[in-house]
ZAKE-592072 format. One record per residue: x negated, y negated, z of N, C-alpha, C, O in turn. Coordinates in steps of 0.05 Angstrom, whole numbers, plus 32768, in hexadecimal, padded with zeros to 4 digits. Atoms other than C-alpha are relative to their C-alpha. Last residue first. Layout:
BEGIN
XYZXYZXYZXYZ...
***
This chain:
BEGIN
7FEA800F800D84DE7E567E3A7FFD7FE38002800E7FD47FF78009800D8018849C7E797E4B80157FEF7FF180107FE47FDC8000801D7FFD84AD7E877E947FF77FF17FE67FEF7FD97FE87FED80097FEC84C27ED07E9180027FE2800280187FD880057FE58004800D849B7EDD7E5280147FF4801280247FE4800A80038017801184587ED37E77801A7FFA7FF180217FE37FED800480167FF0846C7F047EAD7FFF7FE67FF1800C7FD37FF87FE680047FF484847F387E7C7FFF7FE6801080107FD5800D7FEF800B801684437F307E55801D7FFA800B80297FE680048007801C8004841B7F387E9580127FF37FEB801B7FDC7FED7FF5800F7FEA84427F787EA67FF87FE37FFE80087FD280057FE38001800384357F947E61800C7FF08017801F7FE180127FFA8014801583EB7F837E66801F7FFD7FFC80287FE77FF880047FF6801C83E47FA97EA780097FEB7FED80167FD87FF47FE97FF1800B83DF7F837EE87FFB80097FE47FEA7FFE7FD77FEB8010800B83997F6E7EFE801780127FF6801380297FF07FF37FF08015836F7F9B7F2980187FF17FF5802D7FF3800180147FF48012833F7F717F52800B80107FE97FFF80127FD4800F8014801183727F417F6F7FEE800D7FED7FEA80037FD77FED800F801083A37F767F867FF37FEB7FF07FFC7FE57FD97FF97FF1801883697FA27F9B80147FF17FEE80137FF27FD67FE480058005834C7F6F7FCC8009800E7FE6800280047FD07FFB801A800D83097F8D7FDC801E7FFF7FFA802C80137FFA7FEC8003801682F87FC5800D7FFF7FE47FF37FF47FD17FFE7FEE80167FFD82B77FCE803480137FFC7FE8800A7FFC7FD1800D8018800B829A8014802B80147FE98003802C7FEE8003801880057FF082AE804F80577FF07FE97FF57FDB7FE3800080198001800D82F4804F803A7FE97FFC80147FEC7FF0802980147FFB7FEC833B805E804C7FE580017FF27FE280107FDE801A7FF38009836B803F801B7FEF800280197FEC7FEF8028801780017FEE83B5802F802B7FE8800D7FF37FEA80217FE47FF880107FE983F5802180057FE87FFB80127FE57FE6801E7FF97FF17FE883D780397FC380097FEC801780047FD48016801680007FED83DB800C7F8680088011801880208012801F7FF680047FE5840E801E7F507FE8800380137FDA8018801280137FF87FEB83F480157F0A800B7FFA801C800F7FE28022800480157FEC842A80137ED67FEE800B80167FF18022801F800F8016800C842580407E997FFB7FE980127FEB7FD8800D7FED8013800A845D806D7EB27FF17FE97FF17FFE7FD87FE57FF27FF78018842D80A77EB880147FEC7FF5801B7FEF7FDD80048012801683FF80807EE7800F800A7FE7800B7FFE7FD180127FF2801283F980B87F1B7FFA7FEF7FE77FE87FF67FD7801A80037FF58419808B7F4F7FEB800C7FED7FD480047FED800E7FE8800B845780877F257FE47FFE80087FD47FF37FF880008004801D848480587F4C7FF5801A7FF4800080307FFA800F7FEE8010846E806B7F9280007FF87FE37FEB7FF97FD6800980108016848380337FC07FEF80117FED7FD8800A7FE77FEA8012800784AA80537FF97FF97FED7FE980087FDB7FE27FEA7FF1800A847A808E7FFE80187FEF7FF880287FF87FE87FE980067FEF8440805D8004801880107FF4801F800B7FDD7FEA800E800C8404807B7FE080177FFF8013801D801280217FE77FF67FF583C6808E800780167FEF7FF580187FD77FFB7FEB80118009838380877FE4801A800C800A8020802480047FE57FF48001834880A6800880147FEB7FF880157FD580037FED8014800D82FE80988001801A800D7FFC801C80227FEF800B801B7FF982C680BA802980117FEA7FF4800C7FD27FF97FF48017800B82E18102802B7FF27FE580097FEA7FE38020800F80157FF282B0813A8037800C7FE57FF67FFF7FD67FE780107FF57FEB82D5817B80277FF07FEB800F7FE97FEF80267FEF7FF37FEB830F815D80017FEE800A80177FF78009802E800C7FE57FFA82E3812F7FD9800F800C8018800E8001802E80187FFD801282FA80ED7FB87FF4801C80047FEA80277FF0801A80017FF1833F80F27FD87FE980057FEC7FEC80137FD980167FF98012838580E57FC07FE67FFB800E7FE37FE8801C801A80077FF583C480E57FEA7FEB800B7FED7FED80217FE38002801E8000840A80E27FCB7FE67FF7800F7FE37FDF80168005800C801A8410812B7FB47FFE7FE280007FFE7FD67FEB800B801A7FF9842E81467FF57FFD7FF07FE680107FE27FDE801B80048009845C81807FE57FF77FE5800980087FD4800F800E7FE97FF5849C819A80057FE380017FF57FD480147FF880037FEC801684B981557FFC7FF18018800C7FE6801680227FF27FE77FF884D38123802F800180137FE9801680187FDC80037FF1801884A180EC8022800B801C80047FFC803080067FF6800F801684B880BC80577FFD800E7FE5800C80077FD27FE5800A7FFC84B280E98094800C7FF47FE780227FFA7FDF7FEF7FE87FFE84758111807E801D7FF88004802F80067FFB7FFE7FF28019845180D380668013801780018023801C7FEE7FF180108013846280AA80A48004800F7FE5801980117FDA7FE47FFF7FF8844B80E180D480117FF17FEC80277FF97FE57FF67FE58004840A80E980AE801D80028006802D800C7FF77FFB7FFE801C8401809D80AE8009801D7FF8801980207FE57FE780108008840A809C80F9800680017FE2801D80047FDB7FE97FF37FF483D880D48108801A7FF27FF7802D7FFF7FEF7FFC7FE6800E83A480BB80D78019800D800C802980187FFC7FF68005801B83AC807380F28007801B7FF2801C801D7FE57FE580077FFC83A1808B813A800E7FFA7FE5802580027FE17FF17FE77FFA836280AF8125801E7FFA8004802F800A7FFC7FFF7FF08018834880708104801080198005802080217FF47FEC800C8012835C8045813F800280107FE7801780147FDC7FE67FFD7FF383358072816F80167FF67FED802A80057FE97FF97FE4800482F980758141801A8006800B802980168000800B7FEF7FEC82F8802981418009801D7FF9801D80217FEB7FF07FFD7FE8830A800581007FF1801280147FDE801F800C7FF37FE67FFC82D87FEF80CD800F8001801A800A7FF1802C80107FEE7FF082CD7FA480C2800E801C80038026801E8000801C8009800182E47F6E80947FED8012800F7FD58010800D800E7FFE7FE683287F8C80857FE27FF97FFC7FD680007FE880167FEC800383487F7080457FF18002801B7FE77FED8025801B800B800183877F4980587FEC80177FFF7FF0802C800B8007800E7FE883C77F6E80487FE47FF57FFD7FD77FF97FE87FEE80167FFF83DD7F8180027FFC7FF0801980047FD9801A80008011801983BB7FC4800580167FED8000802E7FF480047FE48000800883B67FDC804E80037FED7FE780027FD47FEB7FF78017800F836B7FE78052801D80067FF8802380187FEA7FE47FF98007835180158089800A7FE87FF2800D7FD37FFE7FEE8017800583058011808B801C800B7FF9801F801E7FEB7FEA8001801482E0804B80A9800E7FE67FFE80147FDA80137FFB801B8008829F804980D180137FFE7FE7800A7FF87FD18010800880178288809180D580067FE57FF47FFF7FE07FDD801680127FF882A2809D811B7FEF7FF57FEA7FDC7FE67FEF7FF5801A7FF682E380BA81017FEC7FEC80097FF17FD4800980128014800982BF80F080D980087FE3800B7FFE7FCF8001801C7FF97FF982DD812B80FC7FEC7FEA7FFA7FD77FE88006800280047FE28321810980F97FE4800780097FD97FFB801B8003801C7FFB8315810380AC7FFE7FFB801F7FEE7FEB8028801C800980078307814D80A67FFC7FE280067FE67FDA800E80127FF47FEC8347815E80CD7FE27FF87FFA7FD27FF2800C7FFE800F7FE68370812D80A47FEC800B80147FDF7FFB8023800E801980068356814F806380017FEF801A7FEC7FE48022801C7FFA8001836A819480807FF07FE67FFA7FDA7FE1800680097FFB7FE583AF817C80937FE2800580017FD57FFC80148002801A7FF283B6815F804D7FF88003801C7FE87FF380268019800B800B83A781A4802F7FFC7FE4800D7FE57FDD801480167FF37FF183DE81C0805D7FE57FF67FF67FD27FF680068002800C7FE7840E818B80407FEA800E80127FDD800180227FF17FF17FEB840181A17FFA7FFB7FF4801B7FE57FE980207FE57FF7800983ED81787FBD8011800C8016802A800A80167FFB7FED7FEB83B1814F7FD5801D80097FFC80307FFB80047FE680027FF283A0812C7F948001801780147FF9802D800F7FEF7FE780008357812B7F8180197FFC801080187FF280277FFA7FF47FE6833280EB7F70801380177FFD8020801A7FE87FEB7FEB7FFE831080CE7F3480038009801C7FF18008802D800C7FE5800582E9808D7F3A801780148003802C800F800F7FFC7FF9801B830F804B7F367FF6801C7FF87FFE80277FE37FE480018005831580427F818006800A7FE4801980197FE17FF47FE87FF482CD80587F8B801E80017FFA802880177FF6800B7FE8800E82B380257F59800D8019800B8014802B7FFC7FF17FFD801982E27FF27F787FF580177FEF800580247FE17FE57FF87FFA82C67FFE7FBD801080037FE5801E80177FE280007FE37FFD827E7FFC7FA5801D800A80048024801F7FFB80057FF67FE582897FB47F8E8002801F80018011802B7FF17FE87FFC7FEF82877FA87F437FF8800B801C7FE5801A801F7FFA80187FEF82477F8B7F26801880048012801B7FF58025801480017FEA822D7FCF7F0C80067FE880127FFD7FE98029801A800A8007826C7FD57EE37FEF7FFF80187FF88003802E800C80137FEC82A780037EEF7FE67FF67FF67FD680067FEB80147FF27FEF82C580207EAF7FF57FEC80137FF17FD5800C801C7FFE800983017FFA7E947FEE800E80137FF58010802B8012800D7FEE834980097EA47FE380047FF87FDB801A7FF0
***
């Protein structure tokens, strides 16, 4: 992936910037607690693949999302570790990537395929990630070969 340019939206710059994996469930509890404290800070909740939100959610909806996604992650990612939530700053989070436990592939990118997160929490307006981040060259070649006959 290329380095972000000055013309890219702030959301893409943050998405492509480094983030820290939350490896343990108790660390995730701490991240959720910090986010609940910041619920009034105008958060966007972007479900990747759905329409890009045009406005931040209410503090109440943000807290409800945190509760529900925590339940979903713990139920569907039945492991003794978390490892599917990434945050820009554990102490003062402002950008969070949450991978869907039922669509993980290799979220770390080790397979060479880029798996987009299921949800992104951001304090800057999101952009359509599926349109902004094209599939890998190998995936494009597969697609082109499929109908080249």
